[in-house]
C-alpha positions in Angstrom: 28.8 -35.3 -15.3 29.3 -32.6 -17.9 28.1 -29.1 -17.1 25.1 -28.0 -19.0 26.1 -24.3 -18.7 27.7 -22.8 -21.8 29.5 -19.6 -22.3 27.3 -17.0 -23.9 28.6 -15.4 -27.1 29.3 -11.7 -27.1 28.1 -9.5 -30.1 28.1 -6.0 -31.4 26.0 -2.9 -30.5 23.7 -1.0 -32.8 26.3 1.7 -32.7 29.0 -0.5 -34.0 26.7 -2.0 -36.6 25.7 1.5 -37.8 29.3 2.6 -38.0 30.1 -0.4 -40.3 27.1 0.3 -42.5 28.1 4.0 -42.7 31.7 3.1 -43.8 30.4 0.7 -46.4 28.0 3.4 -47.8 30.8 6.0 -47.8 33.2 3.7 -49.6 30.6 2.8 -52.2 29.8 6.5 -52.8 33.5 7.4 -53.2 34.2 4.4 -55.5 31.2 4.9 -57.7 33.4 6.8 -60.3 35.4 3.6 -60.6 32.4 1.5 -61.3 32.4 -0.4 -58.0 29.2 -2.5 -57.7 29.2 -3.4 -54.0 31.1 -3.6 -50.8 31.2 -7.1 -49.4 33.0 -6.4 -46.1 34.3 -3.5 -44.0 36.6 -3.2 -41.0 36.1 -0.4 -38.5 37.9 0.9 -35.4 36.5 0.3 -31.9 36.9 2.7 -28.9 39.5 0.4 -27.2 41.7 0.5 -30.3 40.8 -2.9 -31.7 39.4 -3.5 -35.2 36.5 -5.6 -36.2 35.3 -6.8 -39.7 31.6 -6.8 -40.6 29.9 -8.5 -43.5 27.8 -6.1 -45.5 24.2 -7.3 -46.0 23.4 -5.1 -49.0 24.9 -2.2 -50.8 23.7 -0.2 -53.8 24.4 3.1 -55.6 21.3 5.0 -56.7 21.3 8.4 -58.2 23.8 10.5 -56.3 23.7 8.5 -53.1 24.9 5.1 -51.8 23.2 2.9 -49.3 24.6 -0.1 -47.3 23.3 -2.1 -44.4 24.6 -4.6 -41.9 22.7 -7.1 -39.8 23.2 -6.6 -36.1 24.8 -9.6 -34.5 24.1 -9.3 -30.8 25.6 -12.7 -29.9 23.5 -14.5 -27.3 22.1 -11.3 -26.0 18.2 -11.3 -26.1 17.8 -7.6 -26.9 15.0 -6.9 -29.4 17.4 -5.4 -31.9 19.4 -8.6 -32.4 19.4 -9.5 -36.1 17.9 -6.1 -37.0 19.0 -4.5 -40.3 20.9 -1.3 -39.7 21.3 0.9 -42.8 23.2 4.0 -43.7 23.1 6.2 -46.8 25.8 8.5 -47.9 25.7 11.5 -50.2 27.7 14.6 -50.9 26.4 18.1 -50.5 27.8 21.5 -51.4 28.3 23.8 -48.4 29.3 27.3 -47.8 32.3 28.2 -45.6 34.2 25.6 -43.7 31.8 22.7 -42.9 32.0 19.5 -40.9 33.4 16.8 -43.2 30.8 14.3 -41.9 27.3 15.4 -41.1 25.2 12.8 -39.3 21.4 12.5 -39.5 18.7 10.1 -38.4 16.4 8.4 -40.9 13.3 6.2 -40.7 13.3 3.8 -37.8 15.7 5.9 -35.7 14.0 7.6 -32.8 14.0 11.3 -32.1 14.6 12.7 -28.6 11.7 14.7 -27.3 12.4 14.9 -23.6 15.4 16.4 -21.8 17.7 14.4 -19.6 19.3 12.1 -22.1 22.8 12.3 -23.5 21.4 13.6 -26.8 19.7 17.0 -27.0 16.0 17.3 -27.6 15.2 17.3 -31.4 18.2 15.2 -32.3 18.2 11.6 -33.6 18.6 9.1 -30.8 22.2 8.2 -31.7 24.3 8.2 -28.6 27.7 10.0 -28.2 29.9 6.9 -28.6 28.1 5.6 -31.7 28.3 9.1 -33.2 32.0 9.1 -32.7 32.4 5.6 -34.1 30.3 6.4 -37.2 32.4 9.6 -37.9 35.7 7.8 -37.4 34.6 4.9 -39.7 33.5 7.3 -42.4 36.7 9.3 -42.2 38.6 6.1 -42.6 36.6 5.4 -45.8 37.4 8.8 -47.1 41.2 8.3 -46.5 41.1 4.7 -47.9 39.4 5.9 -51.0 41.7 8.9 -51.5 38.9 11.3 -50.9 37.0 10.5 -54.1 35.2 13.6 -55.2 34.9 14.9 -51.7 36.4 18.4 -52.1 36.6 20.1 -48.7 35.7 22.7 -47.6 33.2 23.1 -50.4 31.7 19.6 -49.9 30.6 17.5 -46.9 29.4 13.9 -46.7 26.0 13.4 -45.2 25.4 10.1 -43.5 21.8 9.1 -42.6 21.3 6.1 -40.3 18.0 4.2 -40.6 16.5 1.0 -39.3 13.9 -0.6 -41.6 12.0 -2.2 -38.8 12.9 0.4 -36.2 9.4 1.7 -35.4 8.1 -1.8 -34.9 11.0 -2.8 -32.7 10.7 0.4 -30.6 7.2 -0.6 -29.5 8.9 -3.5 -27.6 11.1 -1.1 -25.7 10.7 1.7 -23.1 11.8 4.3 -25.6 8.4 6.1 -25.6 8.6 6.6 -21.9 12.1 8.1 -22.2 10.7 10.5 -24.9 12.4 8.7 -27.8 9.7 8.7 -30.6 9.6 7.1 -34.0 12.1 4.3 -33.7 15.0 2.7 -31.7 18.1 4.2 -30.2 21.5 3.7 -31.7 23.4 2.7 -28.6 26.7 1.4 -27.2 29.7 2.5 -25.1 32.3 0.0 -26.2 30.9 -1.4 -29.4 30.6 -4.8 -27.7 27.4 -6.4 -26.4 28.0 -8.8 -23.5 24.9 -11.1 -23.1 22.7 -10.4 -20.0 25.3 -7.9 -18.7 24.6 -5.5 -15.9 25.7 -2.6 -18.2 22.6 -2.8 -20.4 20.3 -2.7 -17.4 22.2 -0.1 -15.4 22.5 2.2 -18.4 18.7 2.0 -18.9 18.0 2.7 -15.3 20.3 5.7 -15.3 18.7 7.1 -18.5 15.2 6.7 -17.1 16.2 8.5 -13.9 17.8 11.4 -15.9 14.6 11.8 -17.9 12.5 11.7 -14.7 14.7 14.3 -13.0 14.7 16.6 -16.1 10.9 16.2 -16.2 10.4 17.6 -12.7 9.6 14.2 -11.1 10.1 14.2 -7.3 9.0 10.7 -6.5 10.1 7.6 -8.5 8.7 4.1 -8.5 11.2 1.2 -8.9 9.5 -1.9 -10.1 10.8 -5.4 -10.6 8.7 -6.0 -13.7 5.8 -5.0 -15.8 3.2 -6.7 -13.6 4.4 -4.9 -10.4 4.7 -1.6 -12.3 1.2 -1.9 -13.7 -0.2 -2.7 -10.3 1.2 0.6 -8.9 0.1 2.5 -11.9 -3.5 1.2 -11.5 -3.6 2.2 -7.8 -1.7 5.5 -7.8 -1.4 6.7 -11.4 1.9 8.6 -11.1 3.2 10.4 -14.2 4.6 8.0 -16.7 8.2 9.3 -16.3 8.1 8.4 -12.6 8.1 4.6 -13.4 11.5 3.0 -13.7 12.0 -0.7 -14.4 14.8 -1.7 -12.0 14.4 -5.5 -12.7 16.6 -7.3 -10.3 19.0 -4.4 -9.6 17.4 -3.1 -6.4 20.7 -2.1 -4.7 22.0 -0.2 -7.7 18.6 1.4 -8.4 18.2 2.7 -4.9 21.7 4.1 -4.9 21.1 5.8 -8.3 17.8 7.3 -7.1 19.5 8.7 -4.1 22.3 10.1 -6.2 19.8 11.8 -8.5 18.2 13.5 -5.5 14.6 12.3 -5.6 12.6 13.3 -2.6 10.8 9.9 -2.2 11.3 6.4 -3.6 8.8 3.7 -4.1 9.5 0.0 -4.5 6.8 -2.2 -6.2 7.4 -5.9 -6.1 5.7 -9.2 -5.7 6.2 -11.5 -2.7 9.4 -13.5 -3.7 11.3 -10.3 -4.7 10.0 -8.3 -1.7 11.1 -11.1 0.7 14.6 -11.1 -0.9 14.8 -7.3 -0.6 13.7 -7.5 3.1 16.5 -9.9 3.6 19.0 -7.2 2.4 19.6 -8.7 -1.0 21.0 -6.1 -3.4 20.7 -8.3 -6.5 17.5 -10.4 -6.6 18.0 -12.4 -9.8 18.1 -16.2 -9.3 21.4 -16.4 -11.1 22.9 -14.5 -8.2 21.5 -17.0 -5.8 18.1 -18.6 -5.5 16.1 -17.7 -2.4 17.4 -19.8 0.5 14.0 -20.9 1.9 15.5 -22.0 5.2 17.1 -18.5 5.7 13.8 -17.0 4.5 11.9 -18.8 7.2 14.4 -17.8 9.8 14.1 -14.2 8.7 10.3 -14.3 8.8 10.3 -15.6 12.4 12.9 -13.1 13.4 10.6 -10.2 12.3 7.6 -11.6 14.1 5.9 -13.7 11.4 5.5 -17.2 12.9 6.2 -19.9 10.4 7.1 -23.5 11.4 10.7 -24.0 10.3 10.4 -27.7 10.2 7.6 -27.5 7.6 8.7 -28.2 4.1 8.3 -25.4 1.5 9.5 -25.7 -2.0 8.9 -22.2 -3.2 8.4 -18.6 -1.9 4.9 -18.9 -3.3 4.1 -21.8 -1.0 5.2 -19.7 2.0 3.0 -16.9 0.8 0.0 -19.2 0.4 0.6 -20.7 3.8 0.6 -17.2 5.5 -2.6 -16.2 3.6 -4.3 -19.4 4.7 -3.2 -19.4 8.3 -3.6 -15.8 9.3 -7.0 -14.3 9.3 -6.7 -10.9 7.5 -3.0 -11.6 6.6 -2.2 -8.1 5.4 -0.7 -6.8 8.7 1.6 -9.9 8.6 2.6 -9.4 5.0 3.2 -5.7 5.8 6.0 -6.6 8.1 8.0 -7.8 5.1 7.4 -4.4 3.4 8.6 -2.6 6.5 11.9 -4.7 6.6 12.4 -4.0 2.9 11.9 -0.3 3.6 14.5 -0.4 6.4 17.0 -2.0 4.1 16.3 0.4 1.3 16.6 3.5 3.4 20.0 2.2 4.6 21.1 2.5 1.0 19.3 5.9 0.2 20.9 7.5 3.4 17.5 8.3 4.8 15.6 9.4 1.7 12.1 8.0 2.5 11.2 4.7 0.8 7.8 3.1 0.5 7.6 -0.6 -0.3 4.5 -1.8 -2.0 3.7 -5.5 -2.1 1.9 -6.8 -5.2 -0.2 -9.9 -5.1 0.0 -12.8 -7.5 -3.2 -11.5 -9.0 -1.4 -8.3 -9.9 -2.7 -5.8 -7.3 -1.0 -3.7 -4.6 -2.3 -5.3 -1.4 -0.2 -3.7 1.3 2.8 -1.4 1.9 5.2 -0.2 4.5 3.3 3.0 5.4 
């Protein structure tokens, strides 16, 4: 029988896409004197020394500036920026003294950093360090390839402005506002390559959120497995927004990161299936890393003092939960035992930094915890 699993296709980051658009805009600007009408394709260097060609979506020369854009191809990655148009404009300015040869700015649809803790200073456009380097290197290549055009250093500099036409709309589907990135998306990437459903995207987001929380003076963070469990904790306890960090299925990594950042107390908010997995010492709770072994789950519950018949057939963790709720009168003390086990496992990772595990019901409410 043929496998139904296919290899997922890698793609390119917003940073790489912006660098390609910037090179195209710079080339068009420098070639305007020769009557060039457009740039169909550009090739740019990547951090690992490789080179990649990008098809230019649109390019035009208007007034004294040139604009080009590239459609982001994120491969099979489900990120909201996949297929987004990333644009760059290029223009020459007269400067005094010895200027930078390439000046980078953020335009419409590119967020602005408003909170400390990120890799970009407050007030700057949310274009991360590696994309900044890629953009500058790509533009410098354009200058060399075009013989410098009318760029006469040190009297002139080239200004590159990155914009994302749908950036503000796309940003509403991200956690940028919580991180203090306002007005658009971030231009991201560390290698130029997007690997679908990779751990890198999640762990980078977790690290960024923790850096912002720490810089904002947060002492206690809340690690949630999803929006429902996050909202449940918010509704009950109403911590500051910066305290909430979406760990997804990366419980082990998130606990280690929280300890490394030096938070005084860590909260976990999760529904039954995920909390049961964490209580069973599972550092990565996504089903692709192993579905919950229900037999082992039943053994675990009996071992911690929750009596469940092991010969009874359960098809899902939800069925186990429903059984416990129906059999035990006032089941919260029983369910709390799972929270206590999750706490023990978590504190083994945090080296004793206190952890509180909050169990969220299928109705979206915190019903018990490990305290």
